[in-house]
N, C-alpha and C positions, 0 to 999 in steps of 0.2 A: 473577469468572467472567463471560464475555461474555454479553450479554443478547440477542443475536440467537440465539434458541434453535434447537435442532434442529426443534422443532415449527413454528417460524416458517419455517424453510427448507423443511420438508416441505410447509407450506401453499402456499408459492410454487411448488413443484414440482407440487403437485396442481392448482393453478389455472392452470398453464401460464405463469405470469409468472416473471420471473427477478429476482434481486437486482440493484440498480443497480450499475453499474461504479464503481470507486473514484473515478475522475475526476468522475463525475456527482455522487457524494456530496460531494466536495470543492468542486465548483462551487456546489452548493446551500448549503454552509457559507459559501462566499465571499460569497454574496448575503444571508445572514442578517445582520440589523442589530444584534442584541444578543448578548452572551456567552451568555445563557440559551438563546437559539435555537440558537447554535452547539453548545453542550453537548448540547442535545436531539438534534440531528442526529447527532452522534458516538455518543451512547448508543443511539439507535434503530437505528443501523447497526452496532452493536458485534458483533464476531466475532473469533475467533482470528486469521484472516488480516489483518483490519483492524489489530489490535494489533501483529502482526508488522511490517506495513508502516510503521506510525507509529513504532514503536520504532526501526526501521532508519533512519527519517528524522530522528529527534530525539535519540536516545540518543548522547551524545558518546563513549561507550565503544565503540560499534560503528563499526568501520573497514571500509570497503568495499575489498576487495583486487582492484581493477580499475583499469585505466589511466585517467588524467584525460581529459576530453573526450568527445565523442560517438563511440561505436564505429561502424564502417562496416556499418550494417545496412540492409536494404531494408524500408521502412515498409509495414506491412500495410494494404492499402487496403480491406479488408472493412469494411462499415458496422458501427457499434456494434450488438451483439447477435448478430452472425453470425460473430464471430471464432473462431479455433480454440481459443484459451485466454483466460483472464482473469487479472488480477493476483490476484484472490481465490483462484483455484485454483493459481496459481504461487507464492504466498507460502510454501508449505511447502518450496520449493526455494531460497529466498533465502539460506539459510545457506551454500550453496556459494560465495557471493561475499563472505563476511565473514571478515576476518582472524582466524586462530586457530580457526575453526569448520569450515573446509572441508578436504577430502582430495584435491582435484583439483590437477593441475599447472597452471601459469600458462596454457599454450596451451589446454588443455581447458576451464578455467574461463572464459576469454574467449570461446571458441566457444559454450559453453553459454549465456552471457549474451546473445550476439548472437542465437542461436536463440530464446531467450525473448522478446527484443524483437521479433523478426520474427513471432512467433506471436501477440503481443498486438495488440489494436485500436490504431490509431495514437496516440490520446490517452492510452491506458494505458501505451504504451511511453514516451511523453514524461514521463508521471507517474513511471514507474520511474526514468528518468534523473534527474529532480528529487529523487527519494527518495535515490538513490545519491549525488547531489551535496549532499544535506542542504539543499535549497533550497525546500522546500514553503512556508515562511512568506513568501517573496518572490513566489510564484505565487498562493497562496490567502490572501487577507486574513483575518487573525484565526486562522489555523491555526498555532498556536504550540506549543512544548513545554509551556508552562504550561497552555494549554487542554487539551491531551491528557492531561497528568498529572491535572488536575482531573476531566476526564470519566471516567477509568478508575480513579481513586483510587490513582494511582501516587505513589511517593515521588520524591525528587530523583534516586534511582538507577534510575528507570524500572522499579520492581518494585511489585507489589501491596502497598498499605499494609495491615498486619495489625492 
């Protein structure tokens, strides 16, 4: 069960602060010097959307049904914190882009992905592209499938260890 609880999210809402964007969390993890520190960062920012994003990035059974390369999207120039959407809120729609899990035709799926990228803050859009390309380990030092499985108690099949 994710440890970023509803009460923690409610506390952020009540104090007027917001959860950090995923790219901010991963940058913090990138700077952490020990595995224990990296695990702590993942665990303290644990949420269902975080797990969805990391599963999409590392689970080899998940195949993104999108064309290779960078799609023709217009980068959102809004500063962090003022964007229209966040990857945290968009994670619930990522299944539209996964082979075998979507119900959209190819053109609609690609248009929806471009719209999602354009709605995200620029760094989060780049993060989503790296997730789709399963390239997070090359961008964020120490963010590996093994670390993610260890942080969330996942098995080799990226499911909760019972």
